[in-house]
TIZA-371280 format. One record per residue: residue number from 0; chain; x, y, z of N, C-alpha, C, O, CB in turn. Coordinates in steps of 0.1 Angstrom, whole numbers, padded with zeros to 4 digits. Glycine has a CB too. Layout:
<nodes>
NODE | NUM | A | X | Y | Z | X | Y | Z | X | Y | Z | X | Y | Z | X | Y | Z
...
</nodes>
This chain:
<nodes>
NODE | 0 | A | -0349 | -0049 | -0154 | -0343 | -0038 | -0163 | -0329 | -0042 | -0169 | -0320 | -0047 | -0162 | -0342 | -0024 | -0154
NODE | 1 | A | -0329 | -0041 | -0180 | -0315 | -0046 | -0187 | -0303 | -0036 | -0183 | -0304 | -0024 | -0179 | -0317 | -0046 | -0205
NODE | 2 | A | -0293 | -0042 | -0184 | -0281 | -0032 | -0181 | -0270 | -0034 | -0193 | -0269 | -0045 | -0198 | -0273 | -0035 | -0164
NODE | 3 | A | -0264 | -0024 | -0196 | -0255 | -0022 | -0206 | -0241 | -0024 | -0199 | -0239 | -0018 | -0189 | -0256 | -0010 | -0212
NODE | 4 | A | -0231 | -0032 | -0204 | -0219 | -0034 | -0201 | -0210 | -0027 | -0212 | -0213 | -0029 | -0224 | -0217 | -0047 | -0199
NODE | 5 | A | -0199 | -0020 | -0207 | -0192 | -0011 | -0217 | -0178 | -0007 | -0210 | -0176 | -0009 | -0198 | -0202 | 0003 | -0222
NODE | 6 | A | -0170 | -0003 | -0217 | -0157 | 0005 | -0211 | -0162 | 0015 | -0203 | -0172 | 0022 | -0205 | -0148 | 0011 | -0222
NODE | 7 | A | -0153 | 0017 | -0193 | -0157 | 0029 | -0184 | -0151 | 0041 | -0190 | -0140 | 0040 | -0196 | -0152 | 0027 | -0167
NODE | 8 | A | -0157 | 0053 | -0188 | -0151 | 0066 | -0191 | -0144 | 0072 | -0178 | -0147 | 0069 | -0167 | -0164 | 0075 | -0196
NODE | 9 | A | -0135 | 0080 | -0181 | -0128 | 0086 | -0172 | -0138 | 0096 | -0162 | -0136 | 0098 | -0150 | -0116 | 0094 | -0180
NODE | 10 | A | -0148 | 0101 | -0169 | -0158 | 0110 | -0163 | -0167 | 0102 | -0153 | -0175 | 0109 | -0145 | -0168 | 0117 | -0174
NODE | 11 | A | -0166 | 0088 | -0153 | -0174 | 0080 | -0144 | -0166 | 0075 | -0131 | -0172 | 0069 | -0122 | -0178 | 0068 | -0152
NODE | 12 | A | -0153 | 0079 | -0131 | -0146 | 0077 | -0117 | -0153 | 0078 | -0105 | -0151 | 0069 | -0096 | -0137 | 0085 | -0116
NODE | 13 | A | -0160 | 0088 | -0104 | -0167 | 0093 | -0091 | -0177 | 0082 | -0088 | -0177 | 0077 | -0078 | -0173 | 0107 | -0092
NODE | 14 | A | -0186 | 0079 | -0099 | -0197 | 0070 | -0098 | -0192 | 0055 | -0096 | -0199 | 0047 | -0090 | -0205 | 0072 | -0110
NODE | 15 | A | -0180 | 0052 | -0102 | -0174 | 0039 | -0100 | -0170 | 0039 | -0083 | -0174 | 0031 | -0075 | -0159 | 0037 | -0110
NODE | 16 | A | -0162 | 0050 | -0080 | -0159 | 0050 | -0065 | -0170 | 0049 | -0056 | -0169 | 0042 | -0046 | -0153 | 0063 | -0062
NODE | 17 | A | -0183 | 0054 | -0059 | -0195 | 0053 | -0051 | -0199 | 0038 | -0047 | -0201 | 0033 | -0036 | -0205 | 0060 | -0057
NODE | 18 | A | -0201 | 0032 | -0063 | -0206 | 0018 | -0062 | -0196 | 0010 | -0054 | -0202 | 0001 | -0047 | -0209 | 0012 | -0075
NODE | 19 | A | -0182 | 0010 | -0054 | -0172 | 0003 | -0047 | -0175 | 0006 | -0034 | -0179 | -0002 | -0027 | -0157 | 0005 | -0051
NODE | 20 | A | -0173 | 0017 | -0030 | -0175 | 0020 | -0014 | -0189 | 0017 | -0008 | -0189 | 0013 | 0003 | -0173 | 0036 | -0012
NODE | 21 | A | -0200 | 0017 | -0015 | -0212 | 0012 | -0010 | -0211 | -0003 | -0009 | -0215 | -0008 | 0002 | -0224 | 0015 | -0018
NODE | 22 | A | -0206 | -0010 | -0019 | -0206 | -0024 | -0016 | -0196 | -0026 | -0006 | -0199 | -0036 | 0000 | -0204 | -0033 | -0027
NODE | 23 | A | -0186 | -0022 | -0003 | -0177 | -0026 | 0007 | -0184 | -0023 | 0022 | -0184 | -0031 | 0031 | -0162 | -0018 | 0005
NODE | 24 | A | -0191 | -0011 | 0022 | -0198 | -0008 | 0034 | -0209 | -0016 | 0037 | -0211 | -0020 | 0048 | -0203 | 0004 | 0033
NODE | 25 | A | -0217 | -0019 | 0027 | -0229 | -0027 | 0030 | -0230 | -0042 | 0026 | -0240 | -0048 | 0029 | -0240 | -0020 | 0024
NODE | 26 | A | -0220 | -0046 | 0022 | -0220 | -0061 | 0018 | -0208 | -0069 | 0022 | -0209 | -0081 | 0026 | -0221 | -0062 | 0003
NODE | 27 | A | -0196 | -0063 | 0021 | -0184 | -0068 | 0026 | -0183 | -0065 | 0042 | -0175 | -0073 | 0049 | -0173 | -0063 | 0018
NODE | 28 | A | -0189 | -0055 | 0047 | -0187 | -0054 | 0060 | -0194 | -0067 | 0069 | -0194 | -0067 | 0081 | -0191 | -0040 | 0065
NODE | 29 | A | -0200 | -0076 | 0063 | -0206 | -0087 | 0070 | -0193 | -0097 | 0073 | -0193 | -0105 | 0083 | -0219 | -0093 | 0061
NODE | 30 | A | -0185 | -0097 | 0064 | -0174 | -0106 | 0065 | -0160 | -0098 | 0069 | -0150 | -0105 | 0070 | -0173 | -0114 | 0053
NODE | 31 | A | -0159 | -0088 | 0070 | -0146 | -0081 | 0074 | -0150 | -0070 | 0083 | -0160 | -0063 | 0082 | -0139 | -0076 | 0061
NODE | 32 | A | -0139 | -0068 | 0092 | -0140 | -0057 | 0104 | -0139 | -0044 | 0096 | -0133 | -0042 | 0085 | -0127 | -0059 | 0117
NODE | 33 | A | -0145 | -0035 | 0104 | -0146 | -0020 | 0102 | -0131 | -0016 | 0098 | -0129 | -0010 | 0088 | -0152 | -0012 | 0115
NODE | 34 | A | -0122 | -0019 | 0106 | -0107 | -0015 | 0103 | -0104 | -0019 | 0087 | -0100 | -0011 | 0079 | -0094 | -0024 | 0115
NODE | 35 | A | -0105 | -0031 | 0084 | -0102 | -0038 | 0071 | -0109 | -0029 | 0061 | -0103 | -0024 | 0052 | -0107 | -0053 | 0070
NODE | 36 | A | -0122 | -0028 | 0062 | -0131 | -0018 | 0053 | -0124 | -0005 | 0052 | -0121 | -0001 | 0041 | -0145 | -0015 | 0059
NODE | 37 | A | -0121 | 0001 | 0062 | -0116 | 0014 | 0063 | -0104 | 0013 | 0053 | -0103 | 0020 | 0043 | -0113 | 0019 | 0078
NODE | 38 | A | -0094 | 0003 | 0057 | -0081 | 0003 | 0047 | -0084 | 0001 | 0034 | -0078 | 0008 | 0025 | -0071 | -0009 | 0050
NODE | 39 | A | -0093 | -0007 | 0030 | -0095 | -0009 | 0016 | -0103 | 0002 | 0010 | -0101 | 0004 | -0002 | -0103 | -0022 | 0013
NODE | 40 | A | -0110 | 0008 | 0016 | -0116 | 0020 | 0010 | -0107 | 0032 | 0006 | -0111 | 0041 | -0001 | -0125 | 0025 | 0018
NODE | 41 | A | -0096 | 0032 | 0012 | -0085 | 0042 | 0009 | -0079 | 0041 | -0007 | -0074 | 0050 | -0013 | -0073 | 0039 | 0020
NODE | 42 | A | -0082 | 0030 | -0011 | -0076 | 0027 | -0024 | -0088 | 0029 | -0035 | -0086 | 0027 | -0047 | -0071 | 0012 | -0025
NODE | 43 | A | -0099 | 0034 | -0029 | -0112 | 0036 | -0041 | -0118 | 0051 | -0040 | -0130 | 0053 | -0043 | -0126 | 0024 | -0039
NODE | 44 | A | -0111 | 0060 | -0035 | -0117 | 0074 | -0037 | -0116 | 0077 | -0052 | -0108 | 0070 | -0058 | -0109 | 0085 | -0029
NODE | 45 | A | -0123 | 0087 | -0058 | -0123 | 0089 | -0072 | -0109 | 0092 | -0079 | -0108 | 0090 | -0091 | -0132 | 0099 | -0074
NODE | 46 | A | -0100 | 0097 | -0072 | -0087 | 0100 | -0079 | -0078 | 0088 | -0078 | -0067 | 0088 | -0084 | -0080 | 0114 | -0073
NODE | 47 | A | -0082 | 0077 | -0069 | -0076 | 0064 | -0071 | -0080 | 0056 | -0081 | -0073 | 0050 | -0088 | -0076 | 0057 | -0060
NODE | 48 | A | -0094 | 0057 | -0083 | -0101 | 0050 | -0095 | -0097 | 0055 | -0106 | -0097 | 0046 | -0115 | -0114 | 0051 | -0095
NODE | 49 | A | -0094 | 0068 | -0110 | -0090 | 0074 | -0122 | -0075 | 0070 | -0125 | -0071 | 0069 | -0137 | -0091 | 0090 | -0120
NODE | 50 | A | -0068 | 0068 | -0113 | -0055 | 0061 | -0117 | -0054 | 0047 | -0122 | -0046 | 0043 | -0131 | -0047 | 0061 | -0105
NODE | 51 | A | -0063 | 0039 | -0115 | -0066 | 0024 | -0119 | -0069 | 0023 | -0135 | -0064 | 0015 | -0142 | -0079 | 0019 | -0111
NODE | 52 | A | -0078 | 0035 | -0138 | -0083 | 0034 | -0151 | -0073 | 0035 | -0161 | -0075 | 0031 | -0172 | -0092 | 0042 | -0153
NODE | 53 | A | -0062 | 0042 | -0158 | -0050 | 0044 | -0166 | -0041 | 0031 | -0167 | -0031 | 0030 | -0176 | -0042 | 0056 | -0160
NODE | 54 | A | -0043 | 0021 | -0160 | -0035 | 0008 | -0158 | -0043 | -0004 | -0161 | -0037 | -0014 | -0164 | -0029 | 0007 | -0144
NODE | 55 | A | -0055 | -0005 | -0161 | -0064 | -0015 | -0165 | -0075 | -0013 | -0173 | -0080 | -0002 | -0175 | -0068 | -0020 | -0154
NODE | 56 | A | -0080 | -0024 | -0180 | -0093 | -0024 | -0189 | -0103 | -0022 | -0177 | -0101 | -0030 | -0168 | -0097 | -0040 | -0199
NODE | 57 | A | -0111 | -0013 | -0176 | -0123 | -0011 | -0167 | -0136 | -0010 | -0174 | -0138 | -0003 | -0184 | -0122 | 0002 | -0159
NODE | 58 | A | -0144 | -0018 | -0169 | -0159 | -0022 | -0175 | -0168 | -0015 | -0164 | -0165 | -0014 | -0152 | -0162 | -0041 | -0176
NODE | 59 | A | -0180 | -0010 | -0168 | -0191 | -0006 | -0161 | -0203 | -0011 | -0166 | -0204 | -0013 | -0178 | -0193 | 0008 | -0160
NODE | 60 | A | -0213 | -0014 | -0157 | -0224 | -0019 | -0157 | -0235 | -0006 | -0157 | -0237 | -0001 | -0146 | -0226 | -0028 | -0146
NODE | 61 | A | -0241 | -0002 | -0167 | -0253 | 0009 | -0167 | -0265 | 0005 | -0167 | -0270 | -0002 | -0176 | -0252 | 0017 | -0178
NODE | 62 | A | -0272 | 0009 | -0157 | -0289 | 0006 | -0156 | -0295 | 0018 | -0154 | -0292 | 0025 | -0145 | -0295 | -0005 | -0144
NODE | 63 | A | -0303 | 0021 | -0161 | -0312 | 0033 | -0159 | -0304 | 0046 | -0160 | -0307 | 0056 | -0154 | -0319 | 0033 | -0145
NODE | 64 | A | -0294 | 0044 | -0168 | -0284 | 0058 | -0168 | -0274 | 0060 | -0158 | -0266 | 0069 | -0158 | -0292 | 0071 | -0165
NODE | 65 | A | -0272 | 0050 | -0149 | -0264 | 0051 | -0138 | -0256 | 0038 | -0138 | -0259 | 0026 | -0141 | -0273 | 0052 | -0124
NODE | 66 | A | -0244 | 0043 | -0133 | -0232 | 0033 | -0130 | -0237 | 0023 | -0118 | -0237 | 0028 | -0106 | -0217 | 0042 | -0126
NODE | 67 | A | -0241 | 0009 | -0120 | -0245 | 0002 | -0110 | -0233 | -0010 | -0108 | -0235 | -0017 | -0098 | -0259 | -0003 | -0114
NODE | 68 | A | -0222 | -0012 | -0114 | -0213 | -0022 | -0113 | -0201 | -0019 | -0119 | -0201 | -0010 | -0127 | -0218 | -0033 | -0117
NODE | 69 | A | -0190 | -0026 | -0116 | -0177 | -0022 | -0123 | -0168 | -0036 | -0121 | -0170 | -0044 | -0112 | -0169 | -0007 | -0116
NODE | 70 | A | -0160 | -0038 | -0131 | -0151 | -0050 | -0130 | -0138 | -0047 | -0140 | -0140 | -0042 | -0152 | -0161 | -0064 | -0134
NODE | 71 | A | -0127 | -0050 | -0137 | -0117 | -0046 | -0143 | -0107 | -0058 | -0147 | -0108 | -0069 | -0141 | -0111 | -0036 | -0134
NODE | 72 | A | -0097 | -0057 | -0157 | -0089 | -0066 | -0160 | -0076 | -0060 | -0163 | -0074 | -0051 | -0170 | -0094 | -0074 | -0171
NODE | 73 | A | -0065 | -0068 | -0153 | -0051 | -0063 | -0153 | -0043 | -0073 | -0157 | -0039 | -0081 | -0149 | -0046 | -0058 | -0139
NODE | 74 | A | -0040 | -0074 | -0170 | -0033 | -0086 | -0176 | -0044 | -0097 | -0176 | -0056 | -0096 | -0181 | -0018 | -0091 | -0167
NODE | 75 | A | -0039 | -0108 | -0168 | -0049 | -0119 | -0166 | -0054 | -0121 | -0152 | -0058 | -0131 | -0148 | -0044 | -0131 | -0169
NODE | 76 | A | -0054 | -0110 | -0145 | -0059 | -0106 | -0131 | -0072 | -0099 | -0132 | -0072 | -0088 | -0137 | -0051 | -0097 | -0124
NODE | 77 | A | -0082 | -0104 | -0127 | -0095 | -0099 | -0125 | -0096 | -0091 | -0113 | -0094 | -0095 | -0102 | -0103 | -0109 | -0123
NODE | 78 | A | -0099 | -0077 | -0115 | -0097 | -0069 | -0103 | -0109 | -0060 | -0101 | -0117 | -0057 | -0110 | -0086 | -0060 | -0105
NODE | 79 | A | -0110 | -0055 | -0089 | -0123 | -0045 | -0086 | -0137 | -0047 | -0091 | -0143 | -0038 | -0096 | -0120 | -0033 | -0092
NODE | 80 | A | -0141 | -0058 | -0088 | -0155 | -0064 | -0091 | -0163 | -0060 | -0081 | -0162 | -0064 | -0069 | -0155 | -0080 | -0092
NODE | 81 | A | -0172 | -0052 | -0085 | -0183 | -0046 | -0074 | -0194 | -0042 | -0080 | -0194 | -0037 | -0091 | -0180 | -0034 | -0067
NODE | 82 | A | -0207 | -0045 | -0074 | -0219 | -0042 | -0078 | -0227 | -0034 | -0066 | -0226 | -0037 | -0054 | -0225 | -0054 | -0082
NODE | 83 | A | -0235 | -0025 | -0070 | -0241 | -0018 | -0062 | -0251 | -0026 | -0054 | -0258 | -0034 | -0059 | -0246 | -0007 | -0069
NODE | 84 | A | -0251 | -0024 | -0039 | -0262 | -0034 | -0033 | -0276 | -0034 | -0037 | -0284 | -0043 | -0034 | -0262 | -0031 | -0019
NODE | 85 | A | -0278 | -0023 | -0043 | -0292 | -0024 | -0046 | -0296 | -0031 | -0058 | -0308 | -0032 | -0061 | -0297 | -0010 | -0048
NODE | 86 | A | -0286 | -0037 | -0065 | -0289 | -0045 | -0078 | -0282 | -0058 | -0076 | -0283 | -0066 | -0085 | -0285 | -0038 | -0092
NODE | 87 | A | -0275 | -0060 | -0064 | -0269 | -0073 | -0063 | -0279 | -0086 | -0065 | -0291 | -0085 | -0062 | -0262 | -0074 | -0048
NODE | 88 | A | -0273 | -0096 | -0070 | -0282 | -0107 | -0072 | -0292 | -0106 | -0084 | -0302 | -0113 | -0084 | -0290 | -0109 | -0061
NODE | 89 | A | -0290 | -0098 | -0093 | -0297 | -0096 | -0105 | -0289 | -0098 | -0118 | -0294 | -0094 | -0129 | -0304 | -0083 | -0104
NODE | 90 | A | -0279 | -0103 | -0118 | -0271 | -0106 | -0130 | -0261 | -0097 | -0132 | -0253 | -0101 | -0140 | -0278 | -0108 | -0142
NODE | 91 | A | -0260 | -0085 | -0127 | -0251 | -0075 | -0130 | -0236 | -0080 | -0131 | -0229 | -0078 | -0140 | -0253 | -0064 | -0120
NODE | 92 | A | -0232 | -0088 | -0116 | -0219 | -0091 | -0118 | -0216 | -0102 | -0128 | -0205 | -0102 | -0133 | -0214 | -0094 | -0107
NODE | 93 | A | -0226 | -0112 | -0131 | -0223 | -0122 | -0141 | -0223 | -0116 | -0155 | -0217 | -0122 | -0164 | -0234 | -0132 | -0141
NODE | 94 | A | -0229 | -0106 | -0156 | -0226 | -0099 | -0171 | -0214 | -0093 | -0172 | -0208 | -0093 | -0183 | -0236 | -0088 | -0175
NODE | 95 | A | -0207 | -0086 | -0160 | -0196 | -0079 | -0159 | -0183 | -0090 | -0163 | -0174 | -0088 | -0171 | -0195 | -0074 | -0144
NODE | 96 | A | -0186 | -0101 | -0157 | -0177 | -0112 | -0156 | -0176 | -0117 | -0171 | -0165 | -0119 | -0176 | -0181 | -0123 | -0147
NODE | 97 | A | -0187 | -0119 | -0176 | -0189 | -0125 | -0190 | -0180 | -0114 | -0199 | -0172 | -0117 | -0208 | -0207 | -0126 | -0196
NODE | 98 | A | -0182 | -0102 | -0196 | -0174 | -0093 | -0205 | -0158 | -0094 | -0204 | -0150 | -0093 | -0214 | -0179 | -0077 | -0201
NODE | 99 | A | -0153 | -0096 | -0190 | -0140 | -0098 | -0187 | -0135 | -0111 | -0193 | -0124 | -0111 | -0198 | -0138 | -0098 | -0172
NODE | 100 | A | -0142 | -0122 | -0193 | -0140 | -0135 | -0200 | -0139 | -0133 | -0215 | -0129 | -0138 | -0220 | -0151 | -0147 | -0197
NODE | 101 | A | -0146 | -0127 | -0222 | -0145 | -0122 | -0235 | -0135 | -0116 | -0239 | -0129 | -0119 | -0250 | -0153 | -0116 | -0238
NODE | 102 | A | -0131 | -0104 | -0231 | -0120 | -0097 | -0234 | -0106 | -0105 | -0231 | -0096 | -0102 | -0238 | -0120 | -0083 | -0227
NODE | 103 | A | -0106 | -0114 | -0222 | -0095 | -0122 | -0219 | -0093 | -0132 | -0230 | -0081 | -0136 | -0231 | -0096 | -0129 | -0207
NODE | 104 | A | -0101 | -0136 | -0236 | -0102 | -0147 | -0246 | -0097 | -0139 | -0260 | -0090 | -0145 | -0268 | -0120 | -0154 | -0246
NODE | 105 | A | -0100 | -0127 | -0262 | -0095 | -0119 | -0272 | -0082 | -0117 | -0271 | -0076 | -0117 | -0282 | -0101 | -0107 | -0272
NODE | 106 | A | -0077 | -0115 | -0258 | -0063 | -0112 | -0257 | -0055 | -0126 | -0255 | -0044 | -0127 | -0250 | -0060 | -0102 | -0244
NODE | 107 | A | -0061 | -0136 | -0258 | -0054 | -0149 | -0256 | -0048 | -0153 | -0243 | -0038 | -0158 | -0241 | -0042 | -0151 | -0265
NODE | 108 | A | -0057 | -0149 | -0232 | -0054 | -0153 | -0218 | -0061 | -0165 | -0216 | -0073 | -0167 | -0216 | -0059 | -0142 | -0209
NODE | 109 | A | -0051 | -0176 | -0213 | -0058 | -0189 | -0208 | -0064 | -0191 | -0195 | -0074 | -0198 | -0194 | -0049 | -0197 | -0208
NODE | 110 | A | -0059 | -0185 | -0186 | -0063 | -0187 | -0172 | -0064 | -0172 | -0166 | -0054 | -0164 | -0167 | -0051 | -0197 | -0164
NODE | 111 | A | -0075 | -0170 | -0161 | -0078 | -0159 | -0154 | -0077 | -0162 | -0138 | -0080 | -0172 | -0133 | -0092 | -0156 | -0158
NODE | 112 | A | -0071 | -0151 | -0132 | -0070 | -0152 | -0117 | -0076 | -0140 | -0109 | -0073 | -0128 | -0112 | -0054 | -0155 | -0112
NODE | 113 | A | -0084 | -0143 | -0099 | -0089 | -0132 | -0091 | -0086 | -0134 | -0076 | -0086 | -0145 | -0070 | -0106 | -0132 | -0093
NODE | 114 | A | -0082 | -0122 | -0070 | -0079 | -0123 | -0055 | -0093 | -0119 | -0049 | -0097 | -0108 | -0048 | -0067 | -0112 | -0051
NODE | 115 | A | -0100 | -0128 | -0046 | -0114 | -0129 | -0041 | -0115 | -0126 | -0027 | -0108 | -0132 | -0019 | -0120 | -0142 | -0043
NODE | 116 | A | -0124 | -0116 | -0022 | -0128 | -0115 | -0008 | -0136 | -0127 | -0004 | -0141 | -0134 | -0012 | -0137 | -0102 | -0005
NODE | 117 | A | -0136 | -0130 | 0007 | -0144 | -0139 | 0015 | -0160 | -0137 | 0010 | -0166 | -0147 | 0007 | -0143 | -0136 | 0031
NODE | 118 | A | -0163 | -0126 | 0009 | -0178 | -0122 | 0005 | -0181 | -0127 | -0009 | -0192 | -0132 | -0012 | -0181 | -0106 | 0006
NODE | 119 | A | -0169 | -0125 | -0019 | -0173 | -0127 | -0031 | -0169 | -0143 | -0037 | -0171 | -0146 | -0048 | -0165 | -0116 | -0039
NODE | 120 | A | -0164 | -0150 | -0028 | -0160 | -0163 | -0030 | -0171 | -0172 | -0037 | -0169 | -0178 | -0047 | -0155 | -0169 | -0016
NODE | 121 | A | -0183 | -0171 | -0030 | -0194 | -0178 | -0036 | -0197 | -0175 | -0049 | -0200 | -0185 | -0056 | -0205 | -0174 | -0029
NODE | 122 | A | -0198 | -0162 | -0054 | -0202 | -0158 | -0066 | -0192 | -0163 | -0076 | -0196 | -0169 | -0086 | -0202 | -0143 | -0066
NODE | 123 | A | -0179 | -0162 | -0074 | -0169 | -0167 | -0085 | -0169 | -0182 | -0085 | -0165 | -0187 | -0096 | -0155 | -0163 | -0082
NODE | 124 | A | -0172 | -0189 | -0075 | -0173 | -0203 | -0076 | -0185 | -0205 | -0085 | -0184 | -0212 | -0095 | -0173 | -0210 | -0063
NODE | 125 | A | -0195 | -0200 | -0081 | -0207 | -0201 | -0090 | -0205 | -0200 | -0105 | -0211 | -0207 | -0113 | -0217 | -0189 | -0087
NODE | 126 | A | -0195 | -0192 | -0109 | -0194 | -0189 | -0126 | -0182 | -0197 | -0128 | -0176 | -0194 | -0139 | -0193 | -0171 | -0132
NODE | 127 | A | -0176 | -0205 | -0120 | -0166 | -0215 | -0124 | -0152 | -0214 | -0119 | -0144 | -0224 | -0121 | -0164 | -0215 | -0138
NODE | 128 | A | -0149 | -0204 | -0111 | -0135 | -0202 | -0104 | -0134 | -0212 | -0095 | -0143 | -0218 | -0091 | -0134 | -0188 | -0096
NODE | 129 | A | -0119 | -0215 | -0093 | -0115 | -0226 | -0082 | -0107 | -0219 | -0073 | -0099 | -0210 | -0078 | -0108 | -0238 | -0088
NODE | 130 | A | -0108 | -0221 | -0060 | -0098 | -0215 | -0051 | -0086 | -0222 | -0052 | -0087 | -0234 | -0052 | -0102 | -0214 | -0036
NODE | 131 | A | -0075 | -0215 | -0052 | -0061 | -0222 | -0053 | -0052 | -0220 | -0041 | -0043 | -0227 | -0038 | -0054 | -0218 | -0065
NODE | 132 | A | -0055 | -0208 | -0034 | -0047 | -0205 | -0021 | -0053 | -0194 | -0015 | -0059 | -0185 | -0021 | -0031 | -0202 | -0025
NODE | 133 | A | -0051 | -0193 | -0001 | -0055 | -0182 | 0006 | -0041 | -0174 | 0010 | -0030 | -0179 | 0012 | -0064 | -0186 | 0017
NODE | 134 | A | -0044 | -0160 | 0012 | -0033 | -0152 | 0016 | -0039 | -0142 | 0026 | -0051 | -0140 | 0027 | -0027 | -0146 | 0003
NODE | 135 | A | -0030 | -0136 | 0034 | -0036 | -0128 | 0044 | -0026 | -0113 | 0044 | -0014 | -0112 | 0042 | -0035 | -0137 | 0059
NODE | 136 | A | -0034 | -0103 | 0047 | -0026 | -0089 | 0047 | -0031 | -0084 | 0061 | -0041 | -0077 | 0063 | -0030 | -0078 | 0034
NODE | 137 | A | -0022 | -0089 | 0071 | -0028 | -0087 | 0084 | -0039 | -0097 | 0088 | -0037 | -0109 | 0086 | -0033 | -0073 | 0085
NODE | 138 | A | -0049 | -0093 | 0093 | -0061 | -0099 | 0094 | -0072 | -0101 | 0083 | -0083 | -0107 | 0084 | -0066 | -0093 | 0102
NODE | 139 | A | -0067 | -0096 | 0071 | -0075 | -0094 | 0059 | -0071 | -0108 | 0052 | -0059 | -0110 | 0049 | -0072 | -0080 | 0050
NODE | 140 | A | -0082 | -0117 | 0049 | -0082 | -0130 | 0041 | -0086 | -0127 | 0027 | -0096 | -0120 | 0024 | -0092 | -0140 | 0046
NODE | 141 | A | -0076 | -0131 | 0017 | -0080 | -0130 | 0004 | -0078 | -0145 | -0002 | -0067 | -0152 | 0000 | -0071 | -0117 | -0004
NODE | 142 | A | -0089 | -0150 | -0010 | -0088 | -0163 | -0016 | -0084 | -0161 | -0029 | -0091 | -0153 | -0036 | -0100 | -0170 | -0016
NODE | 143 | A | -0074 | -0165 | -0035 | -0070 | -0164 | -0049 | -0076 | -0175 | -0057 | -0075 | -0187 | -0054 | -0055 | -0165 | -0051
NODE | 144 | A | -0083 | -0171 | -0067 | -0092 | -0182 | -0074 | -0087 | -0182 | -0088 | -0081 | -0172 | -0092 | -0110 | -0179 | -0073
NODE | 145 | A | -0090 | -0192 | -0096 | -0085 | -0192 | -0112 | -0097 | -0197 | -0119 | -0106 | -0204 | -0113 | -0070 | -0203 | -0116
NODE | 146 | A | -0098 | -0194 | -0132 | -0106 | -0200 | -0142 | -0098 | -0203 | -0154 | -0092 | -0194 | -0160 | -0117 | -0191 | -0145
NODE | 147 | A | -0098 | -0215 | -0159 | -0093 | -0218 | -0172 | -0102 | -0217 | -0184 | -0111 | -0224 | -0186 | -0088 | -0231 | -0172
NODE | 148 | A | -0098 | -0207 | -0191 | -0107 | -0206 | -0203 | -0105 | -0214 | -0214 | -0094 | -0218 | -0218 | -0107 | -0192 | -0208
NODE | 149 | A | -0116 | -0217 | -0220 | -0116 | -0228 | -0232 | -0113 | -0218 | -0244 | -0118 | -0207 | -0245 | -0130 | -0238 | -0235
NODE | 150 | A | -0106 | -0223 | -0251 | -0102 | -0216 | -0263 | -0114 | -0218 | -0274 | -0123 | -0226 | -0272 | -0087 | -0222 | -0269
NODE | 151 | A | -0114 | -0210 | -0285 | -0123 | -0213 | -0295 | -0123 | -0226 | -0300 | -0134 | -0231 | -0303 | -0121 | -0205 | -0305
NODE | 152 | A | -0110 | -0231 | -0301 | -0108 | -0245 | -0306 | -0116 | -0257 | -0297 | -0120 | -0267 | -0301 | -0091 | -0248 | -0307
NODE | 153 | A | -0117 | -0253 | -0284 | -0120 | -0262 | -0274 | -0137 | -0263 | -0274 | -0143 | -0273 | -0270 | -0114 | -0257 | -0259
NODE | 154 | A | -0143 | -0251 | -0279 | -0157 | -0251 | -0278 | -0163 | -0259 | -0291 | -0159 | -0258 | -0303 | -0161 | -0236 | -0276
NODE | 155 | A | -0175 | -0267 | -0286 | -0181 | -0274 | -0296 | -0187 | -0264 | -0307 | -0192 | -0253 | -0304 | -0192 | -0284 | -0290
NODE | 156 | A | -0185 | -0270 | -0320 | -0189 | -0261 | -0331 | -0204 | -0265 | -0334 | -0207 | -0277 | -0331 | -0178 | -0263 | -0345
NODE | 157 | A | -0214 | -0256 | -0340 | -0225 | -0258 | -0344 | -0226 | -0265 | -0357 | -0237 | -0267 | -0362 | -0231 | -0245 | -0344
</nodes>
């Protein structure tokens, strides 16, 4: 089933929160302790998601009329990329990241950075991001990854 990628609407904050929390609980929990998951979850209740939407360019993936994924761009930093566990591995995250890259190029961003979870590192590596450093918040490991975007002048012309 095809999915639509578009800018998020404020009315979708609760649905975005549900996607994020389910991905944290079902997917990230294999790499992080329950304490870390609980701490991260505090940043993604519907009110917090609404606040983030005011400061970032937030996209959603819609499939069958429902929000099944989200990703956002905060300047040159990719943030809050989550896909509902029920559709992971079906190209939703890749489609969201393609939209992030298109938006970054439109905004003349040359290098995208993403603070990746251990869980998401293989996904970002697969789409071309390279790990540049690790950081820790207590026992929570984050891998900072970067992707250099080719400009339109760098792309081969047809």
